[in-house]
A tleap script that builds the chain and sets N, CA, C and O, in Angstrom:
source leaprc.protein.ff14SB
mol = sequence {
  NMET ALA ARG MET SER ALA GLN MET LEU ASN
  GLU CYS ARG VAL ASP LEU TYR ASP LEU CYS
  ALA GLY LEU ALA GLY THR LEU GLN VAL ASP
  LEU ALA ASP PHE ALA ALA ASN ILE GLY MET
  ALA SER ALA ARG GLU ILE ALA ALA ILE LYS
  SER GLY GLU PRO CYS LEU PRO ILE SER SER
  ILE PRO ARG LEU ALA ILE ILE MET LEU ARG
  LEU GLN ASP ARG VAL ASN ALA ALA TYR PHE
  ARG GLN LEU GLN ASP VAL PHE ALA PHE ASP
  GLU ALA GLU GLY LYS PHE PHE ASP PRO SER
  GLU ASP ASP ASP ILE PRO CPHE
}
set mol.1.N position { -1.235 29.919 2.863 }
set mol.1.CA position { -1.049 28.922 2.475 }
set mol.1.C position { -1.838 29.194 0.753 }
set mol.1.O position { -2.776 29.924 0.431 }
set mol.2.N position { -1.030 28.318 -0.020 }
set mol.2.CA position { -1.614 28.559 -1.261 }
set mol.2.C position { -2.587 27.660 -1.560 }
set mol.2.O position { -2.474 26.516 -1.121 }
set mol.3.N position { -3.998 28.119 -2.565 }
set mol.3.CA position { -4.840 27.129 -2.510 }
set mol.3.C position { -4.242 26.135 -3.884 }
set mol.3.O position { -3.579 26.556 -4.832 }
set mol.4.N position { -4.607 25.016 -3.699 }
set mol.4.CA position { -4.677 23.671 -4.441 }
set mol.4.C position { -5.615 24.189 -6.260 }
set mol.4.O position { -6.769 24.474 -6.580 }
set mol.5.N position { -4.648 24.097 -6.787 }
set mol.5.CA position { -5.434 24.427 -7.704 }
set mol.5.C position { -6.313 22.879 -8.898 }
set mol.5.O position { -5.368 22.119 -9.109 }
set mol.6.N position { -7.118 22.509 -9.346 }
set mol.6.CA position { -8.098 21.530 -9.899 }
set mol.6.C position { -6.831 20.615 -10.700 }
set mol.6.O position { -7.004 19.457 -11.081 }
set mol.7.N position { -5.902 21.166 -10.819 }
set mol.7.CA position { -4.753 20.126 -12.002 }
set mol.7.C position { -4.062 19.402 -10.788 }
set mol.7.O position { -3.600 18.264 -10.875 }
set mol.8.N position { -4.026 20.425 -9.266 }
set mol.8.CA position { -2.999 19.642 -8.693 }
set mol.8.C position { -3.488 18.359 -8.164 }
set mol.8.O position { -2.963 17.258 -8.333 }
set mol.9.N position { -4.782 18.691 -7.365 }
set mol.9.CA position { -5.724 17.926 -7.200 }
set mol.9.C position { -5.942 16.568 -7.847 }
set mol.9.O position { -5.795 15.467 -7.315 }
set mol.10.N position { -6.331 16.849 -9.126 }
set mol.10.CA position { -6.458 15.535 -10.274 }
set mol.10.C position { -4.817 14.903 -10.284 }
set mol.10.O position { -4.663 13.772 -10.744 }
set mol.11.N position { -4.046 15.391 -9.952 }
set mol.11.CA position { -2.195 15.073 -10.219 }
set mol.11.C position { -2.216 13.782 -8.736 }
set mol.11.O position { -1.868 12.603 -8.695 }
set mol.12.N position { -2.867 14.828 -7.555 }
set mol.12.CA position { -2.996 13.767 -6.624 }
set mol.12.C position { -3.778 12.468 -6.351 }
set mol.12.O position { -3.464 11.409 -5.809 }
set mol.13.N position { -4.824 12.891 -6.877 }
set mol.13.CA position { -5.664 12.099 -7.152 }
set mol.13.C position { -5.152 10.630 -8.285 }
set mol.13.O position { -5.445 9.448 -8.102 }
set mol.14.N position { -4.592 11.031 -9.063 }
set mol.14.CA position { -3.764 10.127 -10.403 }
set mol.14.C position { -2.395 9.153 -9.798 }
set mol.14.O position { -2.012 8.045 -10.173 }
set mol.15.N position { -1.889 10.013 -8.778 }
set mol.15.CA position { -0.945 9.740 -7.769 }
set mol.15.C position { -0.745 8.675 -6.880 }
set mol.15.O position { 0.158 7.841 -6.930 }
set mol.16.N position { -2.044 8.802 -5.712 }
set mol.16.CA position { -2.731 8.005 -4.818 }
set mol.16.C position { -3.131 6.605 -5.957 }
set mol.16.O position { -2.440 5.589 -5.893 }
set mol.17.N position { -3.955 6.673 -6.667 }
set mol.17.CA position { -4.118 6.141 -7.913 }
set mol.17.C position { -3.269 4.556 -8.064 }
set mol.17.O position { -3.544 3.390 -7.783 }
set mol.18.N position { -2.501 5.037 -8.466 }
set mol.18.CA position { -1.333 4.384 -8.957 }
set mol.18.C position { -0.607 3.969 -7.588 }
set mol.18.O position { -0.395 2.758 -7.528 }
set mol.19.N position { -0.310 4.483 -6.815 }
set mol.19.CA position { -0.027 4.128 -5.294 }
set mol.19.C position { -1.059 2.566 -5.210 }
set mol.19.O position { -0.610 1.436 -5.018 }
set mol.20.N position { -2.235 2.871 -5.379 }
set mol.20.CA position { -2.976 1.604 -4.848 }
set mol.20.C position { -3.018 0.578 -5.738 }
set mol.20.O position { -3.478 -0.511 -5.398 }
set mol.21.N position { -2.423 0.861 -7.290 }
set mol.21.CA position { -2.538 -0.128 -7.875 }
set mol.21.C position { -1.377 -1.087 -7.890 }
set mol.21.O position { -1.341 -2.318 -7.904 }
set mol.22.N position { -0.333 -0.060 -7.883 }
set mol.22.CA position { 1.355 -0.333 -7.356 }
set mol.22.C position { 1.277 -1.977 -6.433 }
set mol.22.O position { 1.689 -3.104 -6.705 }
set mol.23.N position { 0.437 -1.309 -5.110 }
set mol.23.CA position { 0.682 -2.232 -3.769 }
set mol.23.C position { -0.241 -3.324 -4.029 }
set mol.23.O position { -0.135 -4.285 -3.268 }
set mol.24.N position { -1.188 -3.389 -5.006 }
set mol.24.CA position { -2.256 -4.321 -5.373 }
set mol.24.C position { -1.517 -5.032 -5.771 }
set mol.24.O position { -1.504 -6.091 -5.144 }
set mol.25.N position { -0.736 -4.961 -6.690 }
set mol.25.CA position { -0.056 -5.923 -7.903 }
set mol.25.C position { 1.566 -6.330 -7.059 }
set mol.25.O position { 2.500 -6.893 -7.630 }
set mol.26.N position { 1.567 -5.960 -5.871 }
set mol.26.CA position { 2.788 -6.552 -5.101 }
set mol.26.C position { 2.390 -7.300 -4.023 }
set mol.26.O position { 3.096 -8.027 -3.324 }
set mol.27.N position { 0.907 -7.021 -3.907 }
set mol.27.CA position { 0.196 -8.005 -2.744 }
set mol.27.C position { -0.286 -9.410 -3.988 }
set mol.27.O position { -0.160 -10.576 -3.615 }
set mol.28.N position { -0.783 -9.110 -5.331 }
set mol.28.CA position { -0.747 -9.781 -6.083 }
set mol.28.C position { -2.547 -10.307 -5.584 }
set mol.28.O position { -2.920 -11.420 -5.214 }
set mol.29.N position { -3.384 -9.001 -5.762 }
set mol.29.CA position { -4.678 -8.928 -5.088 }
set mol.29.C position { -5.269 -7.873 -5.950 }
set mol.29.O position { -4.632 -6.848 -6.194 }
set mol.30.N position { -7.099 -8.191 -6.672 }
set mol.30.CA position { -7.364 -7.410 -7.427 }
set mol.30.C position { -7.951 -6.363 -6.529 }
set mol.30.O position { -8.556 -6.430 -5.459 }
set mol.31.N position { -7.424 -4.957 -7.628 }
set mol.31.CA position { -7.698 -3.915 -6.999 }
set mol.31.C position { -9.151 -3.385 -6.494 }
set mol.31.O position { -9.425 -2.747 -5.477 }
set mol.32.N position { -10.046 -3.889 -7.608 }
set mol.32.CA position { -11.353 -3.656 -7.104 }
set mol.32.C position { -11.806 -4.486 -6.064 }
set mol.32.O position { -12.620 -3.950 -5.312 }
set mol.33.N position { -11.439 -5.882 -5.768 }
set mol.33.CA position { -12.108 -6.413 -5.138 }
set mol.33.C position { -11.854 -6.179 -3.254 }
set mol.33.O position { -12.474 -6.234 -2.192 }
set mol.34.N position { -10.639 -5.928 -3.758 }
set mol.34.CA position { -9.658 -5.261 -2.381 }
set mol.34.C position { -10.629 -3.857 -1.773 }
set mol.34.O position { -11.008 -3.638 -0.623 }
set mol.35.N position { -10.784 -3.263 -2.700 }
set mol.35.CA position { -11.420 -1.930 -2.612 }
set mol.35.C position { -13.069 -2.211 -1.913 }
set mol.35.O position { -13.528 -1.709 -0.888 }
set mol.36.N position { -13.795 -3.279 -2.960 }
set mol.36.CA position { -14.931 -3.808 -2.198 }
set mol.36.C position { -15.396 -4.165 -1.003 }
set mol.36.O position { -16.447 -3.840 -0.450 }
set mol.37.N position { -14.058 -5.239 -0.454 }
set mol.37.CA position { -13.796 -5.785 0.927 }
set mol.37.C position { -13.845 -4.838 1.789 }
set mol.37.O position { -14.202 -5.133 2.929 }
set mol.38.N position { -13.522 -3.547 1.491 }
set mol.38.CA position { -13.026 -2.820 2.933 }
set mol.38.C position { -14.075 -1.814 2.716 }
set mol.38.O position { -13.942 -0.900 3.529 }
set mol.39.N position { -15.079 -1.642 1.912 }
set mol.39.CA position { -16.167 -0.735 1.764 }
set mol.39.C position { -15.386 0.577 1.327 }
set mol.39.O position { -15.639 1.604 1.956 }
set mol.40.N position { -14.532 0.617 0.382 }
set mol.40.CA position { -14.316 2.021 -0.246 }
set mol.40.C position { -14.401 2.291 -1.602 }
set mol.40.O position { -13.927 3.276 -2.167 }
set mol.41.N position { -15.205 1.117 -2.248 }
set mol.41.CA position { -15.646 1.713 -3.559 }
set mol.41.C position { -17.044 1.400 -4.028 }
set mol.41.O position { -17.316 0.236 -3.732 }
set mol.42.N position { -17.942 1.959 -4.596 }
set mol.42.CA position { -19.125 1.439 -4.833 }
set mol.42.C position { -19.419 0.288 -6.036 }
set mol.42.O position { -18.393 -0.303 -6.374 }
set mol.43.N position { -20.282 -0.003 -6.528 }
set mol.43.CA position { -20.555 -0.899 -7.553 }
set mol.43.C position { -19.987 -0.357 -8.777 }
set mol.43.O position { -19.512 -1.235 -9.497 }
set mol.44.N position { -19.890 0.880 -9.247 }
set mol.44.CA position { -19.855 1.450 -10.095 }
set mol.44.C position { -18.150 1.600 -10.253 }
set mol.44.O position { -17.562 1.487 -11.328 }
set mol.45.N position { -17.587 1.842 -9.119 }
set mol.45.CA position { -16.271 2.589 -9.074 }
set mol.45.C position { -15.623 0.995 -9.254 }
set mol.45.O position { -14.580 0.703 -9.840 }
set mol.46.N position { -16.552 0.093 -8.579 }
set mol.46.CA position { -15.626 -1.445 -8.779 }
set mol.46.C position { -15.442 -2.149 -10.344 }
set mol.46.O position { -14.470 -2.700 -10.861 }
set mol.47.N position { -17.058 -1.825 -10.935 }
set mol.47.CA position { -16.806 -2.337 -12.231 }
set mol.47.C position { -15.622 -0.873 -13.390 }
set mol.47.O position { -14.699 -1.135 -14.161 }
set mol.48.N position { -15.909 -0.176 -13.209 }
set mol.48.CA position { -14.998 1.084 -13.381 }
set mol.48.C position { -13.276 -0.078 -13.404 }
set mol.48.O position { -12.618 -0.728 -14.216 }
set mol.49.N position { -13.261 0.201 -12.278 }
set mol.49.CA position { -12.017 -0.430 -12.145 }
set mol.49.C position { -11.572 -1.903 -12.908 }
set mol.49.O position { -10.457 -1.910 -13.429 }
set mol.50.N position { -12.144 -2.761 -12.968 }
set mol.50.CA position { -12.514 -3.938 -13.602 }
set mol.50.C position { -12.883 -3.842 -15.411 }
set mol.50.O position { -13.064 -4.838 -16.110 }
set mol.51.N position { -12.916 -2.895 -15.738 }
set mol.51.CA position { -12.870 -2.734 -16.859 }
set mol.51.C position { -11.654 -2.613 -17.599 }
set mol.51.O position { -11.306 -2.985 -18.720 }
set mol.52.N position { -11.076 -1.961 -16.623 }
set mol.52.CA position { -9.483 -1.435 -16.960 }
set mol.52.C position { -9.320 -0.547 -18.130 }
set mol.52.O position { -8.300 -0.575 -18.818 }
set mol.53.N position { -10.652 0.507 -18.437 }
set mol.53.CA position { -10.546 1.274 -19.180 }
set mol.53.C position { -9.601 2.717 -18.578 }
set mol.53.O position { -9.479 2.983 -17.382 }
set mol.54.N position { -9.103 3.388 -19.521 }
set mol.54.CA position { -8.292 4.353 -18.923 }
set mol.54.C position { -9.389 5.643 -18.168 }
set mol.54.O position { -10.008 6.587 -18.658 }
set mol.55.N position { -9.248 5.144 -16.845 }
set mol.55.CA position { -9.820 6.579 -16.137 }
set mol.55.C position { -9.876 6.410 -14.733 }
set mol.55.O position { -9.439 5.311 -14.390 }
set mol.56.N position { -10.234 7.067 -13.887 }
set mol.56.CA position { -9.750 7.400 -12.562 }
set mol.56.C position { -11.364 6.654 -11.834 }
set mol.56.O position { -12.435 7.257 -11.897 }
set mol.57.N position { -11.271 5.854 -11.457 }
set mol.57.CA position { -12.552 5.203 -10.963 }
set mol.57.C position { -12.930 5.649 -9.509 }
set mol.57.O position { -14.062 5.851 -9.069 }
set mol.58.N position { -11.787 5.751 -8.893 }
set mol.58.CA position { -12.330 6.217 -7.713 }
set mol.58.C position { -11.772 7.769 -7.619 }
set mol.58.O position { -10.810 7.830 -8.385 }
set mol.59.N position { -11.976 8.955 -7.031 }
set mol.59.CA position { -11.650 10.590 -7.289 }
set mol.59.C position { -12.113 10.818 -6.073 }
set mol.59.O position { -12.653 11.922 -6.014 }
set mol.60.N position { -12.131 10.017 -4.714 }
set mol.60.CA position { -12.333 11.209 -3.404 }
set mol.60.C position { -11.039 10.428 -3.026 }
set mol.60.O position { -10.887 9.221 -2.836 }
set mol.61.N position { -9.873 11.779 -2.955 }
set mol.61.CA position { -8.526 11.679 -2.041 }
set mol.61.C position { -8.927 10.992 -0.839 }
set mol.61.O position { -8.252 9.970 -0.719 }
set mol.62.N position { -9.918 11.171 0.284 }
set mol.62.CA position { -9.472 10.520 1.179 }
set mol.62.C position { -9.735 9.229 1.272 }
set mol.62.O position { -9.062 8.567 2.062 }
set mol.63.N position { -10.858 8.538 0.419 }
set mol.63.CA position { -10.675 7.373 -0.028 }
set mol.63.C position { -9.724 6.186 -0.440 }
set mol.63.O position { -9.577 5.007 -0.118 }
set mol.64.N position { -9.021 7.291 -1.514 }
set mol.64.CA position { -7.919 6.685 -2.060 }
set mol.64.C position { -6.834 6.494 -1.073 }
set mol.64.O position { -6.290 5.395 -0.970 }
set mol.65.N position { -6.480 7.529 -0.323 }
set mol.65.CA position { -5.792 7.489 1.027 }
set mol.65.C position { -5.752 6.145 1.712 }
set mol.65.O position { -4.744 5.443 1.794 }
set mol.66.N position { -7.027 5.831 2.232 }
set mol.66.CA position { -7.369 4.792 2.953 }
set mol.66.C position { -6.990 3.754 2.803 }
set mol.66.O position { -6.413 2.992 3.579 }
set mol.67.N position { -7.506 3.571 1.050 }
set mol.67.CA position { -7.163 2.194 0.286 }
set mol.67.C position { -5.586 2.080 0.384 }
set mol.67.O position { -5.082 1.066 0.868 }
set mol.68.N position { -5.134 2.694 0.112 }
set mol.68.CA position { -3.506 3.149 -0.397 }
set mol.68.C position { -3.544 2.671 1.265 }
set mol.68.O position { -3.920 1.499 1.306 }
set mol.69.N position { -3.355 3.048 2.219 }
set mol.69.CA position { -2.843 3.198 3.848 }
set mol.69.C position { -3.053 1.410 4.114 }
set mol.69.O position { -2.206 0.613 4.517 }
set mol.70.N position { -4.402 1.174 3.749 }
set mol.70.CA position { -4.629 -0.764 4.170 }
set mol.70.C position { -3.547 -1.389 3.328 }
set mol.70.O position { -2.647 -2.043 3.855 }
set mol.71.N position { -3.603 -1.246 2.349 }
set mol.71.CA position { -2.739 -2.257 1.102 }
set mol.71.C position { -1.443 -1.543 1.805 }
set mol.71.O position { -1.337 -2.285 2.781 }
set mol.72.N position { -0.603 -0.779 1.915 }
set mol.72.CA position { 0.650 -0.208 2.885 }
set mol.72.C position { 0.571 -1.290 3.783 }
set mol.72.O position { 1.352 -2.231 3.642 }
set mol.73.N position { -0.267 -1.288 4.692 }
set mol.73.CA position { -0.496 -2.438 6.551 }
set mol.73.C position { -0.021 -3.697 5.815 }
set mol.73.O position { 1.052 -4.276 5.988 }
set mol.74.N position { -1.266 -4.107 4.741 }
set mol.74.CA position { -0.909 -5.466 4.383 }
set mol.74.C position { 0.769 -6.247 3.728 }
set mol.74.O position { 1.263 -7.343 3.991 }
set mol.75.N position { 1.370 -4.895 2.633 }
set mol.75.CA position { 2.511 -5.220 2.778 }
set mol.75.C position { 3.332 -4.891 3.687 }
set mol.75.O position { 4.404 -5.400 3.361 }
set mol.76.N position { 3.482 -4.186 4.893 }
set mol.76.CA position { 4.186 -4.064 5.734 }
set mol.76.C position { 4.152 -5.417 6.155 }
set mol.76.O position { 5.183 -6.038 5.898 }
set mol.77.N position { 3.281 -6.026 6.714 }
set mol.77.CA position { 3.124 -6.887 7.203 }
set mol.77.C position { 3.366 -8.573 6.343 }
set mol.77.O position { 3.385 -9.485 7.170 }
set mol.78.N position { 3.468 -8.851 5.476 }
set mol.78.CA position { 3.868 -9.430 4.540 }
set mol.78.C position { 5.484 -9.848 4.635 }
set mol.78.O position { 6.130 -10.896 4.649 }
set mol.79.N position { 5.733 -8.547 4.687 }
set mol.79.CA position { 7.195 -8.291 4.493 }
set mol.79.C position { 7.890 -8.844 5.833 }
set mol.79.O position { 8.868 -9.589 5.905 }
set mol.80.N position { 6.997 -8.187 7.060 }
set mol.80.CA position { 7.570 -8.511 8.072 }
set mol.80.C position { 7.557 -10.228 8.403 }
set mol.80.O position { 8.394 -10.852 9.056 }
set mol.81.N position { 6.626 -10.625 7.892 }
set mol.81.CA position { 6.435 -12.197 7.996 }
set mol.81.C position { 7.774 -12.736 7.098 }
set mol.81.O position { 8.214 -13.856 7.359 }
set mol.82.N position { 8.221 -12.164 6.357 }
set mol.82.CA position { 9.518 -12.998 5.049 }
set mol.82.C position { 10.650 -12.658 6.126 }
set mol.82.O position { 11.613 -13.387 6.365 }
set mol.83.N position { 10.371 -11.403 6.752 }
set mol.83.CA position { 12.034 -11.130 7.700 }
set mol.83.C position { 11.662 -12.570 8.923 }
set mol.83.O position { 12.455 -13.509 9.006 }
set mol.84.N position { 10.536 -12.524 9.668 }
set mol.84.CA position { 10.548 -13.711 10.598 }
set mol.84.C position { 11.403 -14.955 10.174 }
set mol.84.O position { 12.306 -15.481 10.825 }
set mol.85.N position { 10.870 -15.350 8.806 }
set mol.85.CA position { 11.165 -16.408 8.112 }
set mol.85.C position { 12.523 -16.693 8.039 }
set mol.85.O position { 13.044 -17.795 8.211 }
set mol.86.N position { 13.132 -15.516 7.745 }
set mol.86.CA position { 14.447 -15.254 6.961 }
set mol.86.C position { 15.582 -15.308 8.237 }
set mol.86.O position { 16.608 -15.967 8.066 }
set mol.87.N position { 15.399 -14.732 9.263 }
set mol.87.CA position { 15.858 -14.425 10.216 }
set mol.87.C position { 15.025 -14.787 11.748 }
set mol.87.O position { 14.628 -14.140 12.717 }
set mol.88.N position { 15.039 -16.241 11.297 }
set mol.88.CA position { 14.304 -16.788 12.918 }
set mol.88.C position { 15.113 -16.763 13.783 }
set mol.88.O position { 16.251 -17.233 13.802 }
set mol.89.N position { 14.194 -15.851 15.028 }
set mol.89.CA position { 14.914 -15.501 16.573 }
set mol.89.C position { 15.588 -17.070 17.030 }
set mol.89.O position { 15.240 -18.247 16.942 }
set mol.90.N position { 16.739 -16.312 17.555 }
set mol.90.CA position { 17.662 -17.757 17.896 }
set mol.90.C position { 17.563 -17.605 19.305 }
set mol.90.O position { 18.156 -16.711 19.909 }
set mol.91.N position { 16.386 -18.970 20.181 }
set mol.91.CA position { 16.368 -18.628 21.221 }
set mol.91.C position { 17.222 -18.834 22.235 }
set mol.91.O position { 16.970 -18.311 23.321 }
set mol.92.N position { 18.510 -19.718 22.048 }
set mol.92.CA position { 19.373 -20.002 22.522 }
set mol.92.C position { 20.197 -18.939 22.968 }
set mol.92.O position { 20.681 -18.807 24.092 }
set mol.93.N position { 20.321 -18.147 21.930 }
set mol.93.CA position { 20.996 -16.653 22.290 }
set mol.93.C position { 20.498 -15.455 22.657 }
set mol.93.O position { 21.089 -14.535 23.223 }
set mol.94.N position { 19.277 -15.526 22.272 }
set mol.94.CA position { 18.255 -14.562 22.602 }
set mol.94.C position { 18.467 -13.350 21.799 }
set mol.94.O position { 18.000 -12.344 22.333 }
set mol.95.N position { 19.108 -13.143 20.532 }
set mol.95.CA position { 19.050 -12.281 19.707 }
set mol.95.C position { 18.902 -12.343 18.322 }
set mol.95.O position { 18.885 -13.528 17.988 }
set mol.96.N position { 18.780 -11.548 17.309 }
set mol.96.CA position { 18.609 -11.596 15.959 }
set mol.96.C position { 20.082 -11.216 15.252 }
set mol.96.O position { 20.411 -11.894 14.279 }
set mol.97.N position { 20.867 -10.281 15.657 }
set mol.97.CA position { 22.207 -10.494 14.857 }
set mol.97.C position { 23.380 -9.951 15.729 }
set mol.97.O position { 23.335 -8.971 16.471 }
set mol.98.N position { 24.257 -10.634 15.537 }
set mol.98.CA position { 25.589 -10.673 15.470 }
set mol.98.C position { 26.034 -9.322 15.716 }
set mol.98.O position { 25.987 -8.481 14.818 }
set mol.99.N position { 26.765 -8.871 17.684 }
set mol.99.CA position { 27.027 -7.389 17.997 }
set mol.99.C position { 28.183 -7.727 17.135 }
set mol.99.O position { 28.551 -6.665 16.635 }
set mol.100.N position { 28.776 -8.498 16.809 }
set mol.100.CA position { 30.459 -8.397 16.381 }
set mol.100.C position { 30.487 -7.932 15.457 }
set mol.100.O position { 31.562 -7.503 15.039 }
set mol.101.N position { 29.169 -7.790 14.622 }
set mol.101.CA position { 29.280 -6.939 13.007 }
set mol.101.C position { 28.627 -5.887 13.136 }
set mol.101.O position { 27.420 -5.758 12.931 }
set mol.102.N position { 29.867 -4.548 13.706 }
set mol.102.CA position { 29.419 -3.014 13.684 }
set mol.102.C position { 29.626 -2.924 12.340 }
set mol.102.O position { 30.685 -3.196 11.775 }
set mol.103.N position { 28.292 -2.418 11.655 }
set mol.103.CA position { 27.556 -1.562 10.587 }
set mol.103.C position { 27.727 -0.218 10.515 }
set mol.103.O position { 27.738 0.400 9.450 }
set mol.104.N position { 27.875 0.317 11.689 }
set mol.104.CA position { 27.812 2.077 11.487 }
set mol.104.C position { 26.518 2.494 11.633 }
set mol.104.O position { 26.232 3.676 11.443 }
set mol.105.N position { 25.171 1.160 12.143 }
set mol.105.CA position { 23.707 1.448 11.585 }
set mol.105.C position { 23.695 2.538 13.437 }
set mol.105.O position { 24.317 2.240 14.456 }
set mol.106.N position { 22.867 3.605 13.240 }
set mol.106.CA position { 22.831 4.420 14.657 }
set mol.106.C position { 21.533 3.840 15.293 }
set mol.106.O position { 20.879 4.575 16.033 }
set mol.107.N position { 21.082 2.449 15.026 }
set mol.107.CA position { 20.032 2.375 15.814 }
set mol.107.C position { 20.458 0.981 16.283 }
set mol.107.O position { 19.776 0.371 17.106 }
savepdb mol mol.pdb
quit
């Protein structure tokens, strides 16, 4: 297996940070506050995020991945709640979808 170069690692960090920022934007939460609340950012990192300077405040790939996964969990939960609101379970019929609507979905 080939070793990862420093450039590849940096690109991974940037991509993860961008994913975190995008997910935080989707949830309309402050990324710095979210990272602080789950204990994944130091005071210095929080200040760097809030400053808005063009830098990579959190450089730890594992911590960025944890932040990204926690944000994604929240996005998924919000999406599921929206689906529940839109497709209210029909208790009388006991089903979500009309079986006569065959759309060739394999599941």
